[in-house]
VEXDREN-2710 file (C-alpha; in Angstrom, 1 decimal):
% VEXDREN-2710
k/r/px/py/pz
1/MET/0.0/0.0/0.0
2/ASP/1.4/3.4/-1.0
3/THR/0.9/6.6/1.1
4/GLN/1.4/10.0/-0.5
5/ARG/1.5/13.2/1.6
6/LEU/0.6/16.1/-0.7
7/GLY/0.6/19.2/1.6
8/THR/-1.9/21.9/1.0
9/ILE/-3.5/21.9/-2.5
10/GLU/-6.6/23.2/-4.2
11/TYR/-9.7/20.9/-4.1
12/ALA/-9.9/20.7/-7.9
13/GLU/-6.3/19.5/-8.2
14/ALA/-6.9/16.9/-5.5
15/HIS/-10.0/15.7/-7.3
16/MET/-8.1/15.3/-10.6
17/LEU/-5.5/13.3/-8.8
18/GLN/-8.1/11.1/-7.2
19/MET/-9.9/10.3/-10.5
20/ASP/-6.6/9.5/-12.2
21/PHE/-5.6/7.2/-9.3
22/VAL/-9.1/5.6/-9.3
23/GLU/-8.9/4.7/-13.0
24/ARG/-5.4/3.3/-12.7
25/ARG/-6.5/1.3/-9.6
26/ILE/-9.5/-0.1/-11.5
27/VAL/-7.3/-1.6/-14.2
28/GLY/-4.6/-2.7/-11.8
29/ASP/-1.9/-0.3/-12.9
30/ILE/-1.3/0.8/-9.2
31/LYS/-1.8/-0.8/-5.8
32/ASP/-4.0/0.6/-3.1
33/THR/-2.9/4.2/-2.4
34/ILE/-3.7/6.7/0.4
35/LEU/-3.6/10.5/-0.4
36/SER/-3.2/12.7/2.7
37/LEU/-3.4/16.5/2.4
38/GLU/-4.9/19.8/3.4
39/HIS/-7.2/21.9/1.2
40/GLU/-7.5/25.6/0.6
41/PRO/-10.8/26.8/2.0
42/VAL/-13.8/25.3/0.1
43/VAL/-17.4/24.2/0.7
44/THR/-18.4/20.9/-0.9
45/LEU/-21.9/19.5/-1.3
46/GLY/-22.4/15.7/-1.3
47/LYS/-25.1/13.7/-3.1
48/LYS/-27.6/14.0/-0.2
49/PHE/-27.6/17.8/-0.1
50/PRO/-31.2/19.2/-0.3
51/ASN/-32.0/20.7/-3.7
52/LEU/-28.6/19.7/-5.1
53/ARG/-29.8/19.4/-8.7
54/LYS/-31.3/23.0/-8.6
55/LEU/-28.0/24.4/-7.4
56/GLN/-26.0/22.5/-10.0
57/GLU/-28.3/23.7/-12.8
58/SER/-28.1/27.3/-11.6
59/GLY/-24.3/27.1/-12.0
60/GLN/-23.6/28.5/-8.6
61/LYS/-19.9/28.4/-7.9
62/SER/-19.5/30.1/-4.5
63/TRP/-21.1/29.8/-1.1
64/GLU/-20.9/32.8/1.4
65/GLY/-17.5/33.8/0.0
66/TYR/-16.1/30.3/-0.3
67/PRO/-15.5/28.4/-3.5
68/LEU/-18.3/25.8/-4.0
69/VAL/-17.8/22.3/-5.4
70/TYR/-20.3/19.6/-6.1
71/SER/-18.9/16.2/-5.0
72/GLU/-19.7/12.6/-5.9
73/ARG/-19.3/11.6/-2.2
74/GLY/-22.2/10.7/0.1
75/GLY/-23.5/13.1/2.7
76/GLU/-24.5/16.7/2.6
77/ALA/-22.4/19.9/3.0
78/THR/-19.0/20.2/4.6
79/PHE/-16.1/22.6/4.8
80/HIS/-12.4/22.0/4.1
81/GLY/-9.5/24.3/5.0
82/PRO/-5.9/24.5/6.3
83/GLY/-5.6/22.9/9.7
84/GLN/-7.8/20.0/8.7
85/ILE/-6.3/16.6/7.7
86/VAL/-8.0/15.2/4.7
87/VAL/-7.4/11.6/3.7
88/TYR/-8.5/10.0/0.4
89/PRO/-7.9/6.2/0.2
90/ILE/-8.0/4.9/-3.3
91/LEU/-8.7/1.3/-2.3
92/LYS/-10.0/-1.7/-4.2
93/LEU/-12.8/-3.2/-2.1
94/ARG/-13.7/-6.8/-1.8
95/GLN/-17.3/-7.8/-1.6
96/LYS/-17.1/-9.1/2.0
97/LEU/-16.1/-5.6/3.4
98/GLY/-18.1/-3.4/1.1
99/PRO/-18.6/0.4/1.3
100/SER/-20.4/0.4/4.7
101/GLY/-17.7/-1.8/6.2
102/PHE/-15.1/0.5/4.8
103/ILE/-16.7/3.5/6.5
104/ARG/-16.4/1.6/9.8
105/VAL/-12.7/1.2/9.0
106/LEU/-12.3/5.0/8.5
107/GLU/-14.2/5.7/11.7
108/LYS/-12.1/3.3/13.8
109/SER/-8.8/4.7/12.5
110/ILE/-9.8/8.2/13.6
111/ILE/-11.0/6.9/17.0
112/ASN/-7.6/5.1/17.4
113/CYS/-5.7/8.2/16.4
114/LEU/-7.6/10.4/18.9
115/ALA/-7.0/7.9/21.7
116/GLU/-3.3/8.8/21.3
117/TYR/-4.2/12.2/22.6
118/GLY/-6.2/10.9/25.5
119/LEU/-9.6/11.3/23.8
120/CYS/-12.4/8.8/24.0
121/ALA/-14.0/9.4/20.6
122/PHE/-17.1/7.5/19.4
123/THR/-19.6/7.1/16.6
124/LYS/-23.3/7.5/16.3
125/ALA/-25.6/5.0/14.5
126/GLU/-27.6/7.9/13.0
127/ALA/-24.7/10.2/12.1
128/THR/-21.6/9.1/10.1
129/GLY/-18.4/10.6/11.4
130/VAL/-16.5/10.7/14.7
131/TRP/-17.7/12.5/17.8
132/VAL/-16.2/13.5/21.1
133/LYS/-17.4/15.1/24.4
134/ASP/-16.3/18.6/25.1
135/SER/-15.6/20.1/28.5
136/GLY/-19.3/20.6/29.1
137/SER/-20.1/16.9/28.2
138/ARG/-21.8/18.0/24.9
139/ASP/-21.5/15.8/21.8
140/ARG/-19.2/17.6/19.3
141/LYS/-18.2/16.4/15.8
142/ILE/-14.5/16.3/15.1
143/ALA/-14.3/14.3/11.9
144/SER/-16.5/13.9/8.8
145/ILE/-16.6/11.0/6.5
146/GLY/-18.0/10.7/3.0
147/ILE/-16.9/8.3/0.3
148/ALA/-17.7/7.4/-3.3
149/VAL/-17.1/4.1/-5.0
150/ARG/-16.5/3.4/-8.7
151/LYS/-16.2/-0.2/-9.9
152/TRP/-15.4/-1.2/-6.3
153/VAL/-12.6/1.4/-5.9
154/THR/-13.1/3.9/-3.1
155/TYR/-12.3/7.6/-3.3
156/HIS/-13.0/10.7/-1.2
157/GLY/-12.7/9.7/2.5
158/LEU/-12.3/11.5/5.8
159/ALA/-11.6/15.0/7.2
160/LEU/-10.2/15.4/10.8
161/ASN/-10.4/18.9/12.3
162/VAL/-7.1/19.6/14.0
163/ASP/-6.7/23.4/14.1
164/THR/-8.9/24.6/11.2
165/ASP/-10.9/27.8/11.0
166/LEU/-14.4/26.6/12.2
167/HIS/-16.0/29.7/10.7
168/GLY/-16.1/27.8/7.4
169/PHE/-18.7/25.5/9.0
170/SER/-20.8/28.5/10.1
171/VAL/-22.0/29.2/6.6
172/ILE/-23.5/25.7/6.1
173/GLU/-25.3/23.1/8.1
174/PRO/-22.4/20.5/8.2
175/CYS/-23.9/17.1/7.4
176/GLY/-27.3/18.6/8.4
177/PHE/-26.2/19.7/11.9
178/ASN/-26.0/23.1/13.6
179/PRO/-22.5/24.5/12.8
180/SER/-21.7/24.8/16.5
181/VAL/-21.4/21.0/16.7
182/MET/-18.0/21.1/15.0
183/ILE/-14.8/21.2/17.1
184/ASN/-11.0/21.0/16.7
185/LEU/-8.5/18.6/18.3
186/VAL/-6.6/21.6/19.7
187/ASP/-9.7/22.6/21.7
188/LEU/-9.8/19.2/23.5
189/VAL/-6.3/18.4/24.5
190/PRO/-4.8/19.5/27.9
191/SER/-3.6/23.0/28.1
192/GLY/0.0/23.4/27.1
193/ARG/0.2/20.3/25.0
194/ASN/1.6/21.1/21.6
195/ILE/-0.4/19.7/18.6
196/ASN/1.7/19.2/15.6
197/MET/-0.1/18.7/12.3
198/MET/2.5/16.4/10.8
199/GLU/2.5/14.2/14.0
200/VAL/-1.3/13.9/13.9
201/GLU/-1.2/13.1/10.2
202/SER/1.4/10.4/10.8
203/ILE/-0.5/8.8/13.6
204/LEU/-3.8/8.9/11.6
205/LEU/-2.2/7.3/8.6
206/ASP/-0.5/4.6/10.7
207/LYS/-3.9/3.8/12.3
208/LEU/-5.7/3.7/9.0
209/VAL/-3.2/1.4/7.3
210/ALA/-3.4/-0.9/10.4
211/GLU/-7.2/-1.0/10.2
212/ILE/-7.2/-1.7/6.4
213/GLN/-4.7/-4.5/6.9
214/SER/-6.8/-5.9/9.8
215/ALA/-9.9/-5.8/7.6
216/ARG/-8.1/-7.6/4.8
217/VAL/-7.1/-10.4/7.2
218/ALA/-10.7/-10.7/8.5
219/GLU/-11.9/-11.0/4.9
220/GLU/-9.6/-13.9/4.3
221/ASN/-10.8/-15.9/7.3
END
């Protein structure tokens, strides 16, 4: 499995890369590949966003001052920006795991990453993504997940808020929720602990690779 860390790039460039990797993975020219990056600020709308077709037909290309992109992934609206780790696994699924099982793999990898920072993250049956409790014991969303699958190859993936500008979520209802539900990792760790983006990225990628490998072993048994 290959892992490529791309730094901060525009959404459109990352999408072109994804589609190229997807086509090459479908025909077997490359092995499973994980792309890790940060995006310039952008709002994306998934396939479940209300009135999506009307917006697309109108040609709208911005949302409250942010570039607007229509995405093939599942889910509704989300925001990407610097300080948020975005991971796009280009992975050939096998029938036993399937798309829903792969989403569980993504969720577990995030949960395991956050455990390294002393956080007890969790999932909700009715809300894809990863959640934590804040200092007031309120449920807050720290990571979003939305995938697409083409000929059993996954693309799009996960976004973990580390130290991003949460104002970007205030102009939408992220995945149908009130914008105030979103939170950053830096807001949850003990005061004085330094959070390094590259360290978080490395831990997250290690946990993801481990979960994918574990799922592959389970498929074979």
